[in-house]
Structure formats: C-alpha cells, structure tokens
C-alpha positions in Angstrom: 18.9 -12.3 68.2 22.2 -12.3 67.3 23.2 -14.8 64.5 25.4 -17.4 66.5 29.2 -17.4 65.4 28.5 -21.1 63.8 25.6 -19.5 61.7 27.5 -17.0 60.6 30.2 -18.9 59.5 28.1 -21.5 57.9 26.6 -18.7 55.8 29.9 -17.1 54.9 30.9 -20.6 53.3 27.6 -20.8 51.2 28.4 -17.4 50.1 31.9 -18.6 49.2 30.5 -21.7 47.6 28.2 -19.7 45.2 30.8 -16.9 44.6 33.2 -19.7 43.0 30.7 -22.3 41.6 28.8 -19.2 39.7 32.2 -17.1 39.5 31.2 -14.1 40.4 33.5 -11.5 40.3 33.8 -8.0 42.2 31.6 -9.9 45.7 33.5 -11.4 48.7 31.6 -14.0 51.0 31.6 -10.6 53.5 29.7 -8.5 50.6 27.5 -10.9 49.9 24.1 -10.1 50.7 22.6 -13.4 52.8 18.8 -12.6 52.3 19.2 -11.4 48.6 17.2 -14.3 46.4 19.5 -16.5 44.2 17.0 -16.4 41.7 15.2 -13.7 41.1 18.2 -11.5 42.4 21.1 -12.7 40.7 20.1 -15.3 38.3 20.8 -18.1 39.2 19.0 -21.2 37.6 18.4 -24.5 38.0 21.3 -26.3 36.6 23.6 -23.6 38.6 21.3 -24.4 41.9 21.9 -28.2 41.4 25.5 -27.9 41.3 25.7 -25.6 44.6 23.7 -28.4 46.0 26.0 -30.6 45.3 28.7 -29.4 46.5 26.7 -28.5 49.8 26.5 -32.2 50.3 29.9 -32.8 49.5 31.3 -30.8 52.4 28.3 -31.1 55.0 27.2 -34.5 54.7 23.7 -34.4 54.2 21.6 -35.5 51.6 19.4 -32.0 49.7 16.2 -33.5 48.0 15.5 -32.3 45.0 12.0 -31.4 45.9 13.5 -28.7 48.4 15.3 -26.6 45.7 12.8 -24.2 45.5 12.9 -23.2 49.3 16.6 -22.3 49.0 16.1 -19.0 47.6 19.0 -17.5 49.6 22.0 -17.6 51.4 20.3 -17.6 54.4 17.7 -20.0 53.9 20.7 -22.6 52.7 22.4 -22.1 55.9 18.9 -22.3 58.3 18.4 -26.1 55.7 21.6 -27.0 56.1 21.8 -26.4 60.4 18.4 -28.2 60.7 19.8 -31.0 58.1 23.1 -31.8 60.1 21.3 -31.4 63.7 18.8 -34.4 62.6 21.8 -36.1 61.0 23.6 -36.4 64.7 20.0 -37.4 66.1 19.7 -39.7 64.3 
C-alpha cells in the first residue's frame, strides 16, 4: 500500500529531527532510510533517543512513554507511533 502524503511528510520531518539532534552529516531526510534500525545500525543510545522523543513530544503535542522507547527502532515505526497517538488524541 503506498504511503500517504501525510505519512511521507511525517517520516521526513522525523528524519530531519533525528539528523539535527544527532548532528548527522552527509545524510538528508530524503536519503535517510526510514527502516534503518536507529540503535543497531546508527548507534543511537538511550540518551539520544530520549532527546529525540522530547523534541517529538513538543512538536506534535503527544506524550511518548519511556516504556515505549524500545519499540521506536526506526523512523517508520516512530511515524506510525506518532500517527496513532495523534489520532487517539483527536478521538479522546
């Protein structure tokens, strides 16, 4: 199933935040593999992930539970998580 425009934009914005927060060079949101394992392939540690989570919480107005951090392994999984949280917030 093709990604919606909104989903693609969310993936790009999350990649942009990760690139900025982790000061990654030679990579752009467009070239960032949304399925790359952030911990195993990129070497993101728990402090980095917590920082990214805080920025995402501020930007999207959702709460990201620390217990959920281990499931947020890729940009695509983070995007799906945020989408679900934002949709739940609208229906609350």
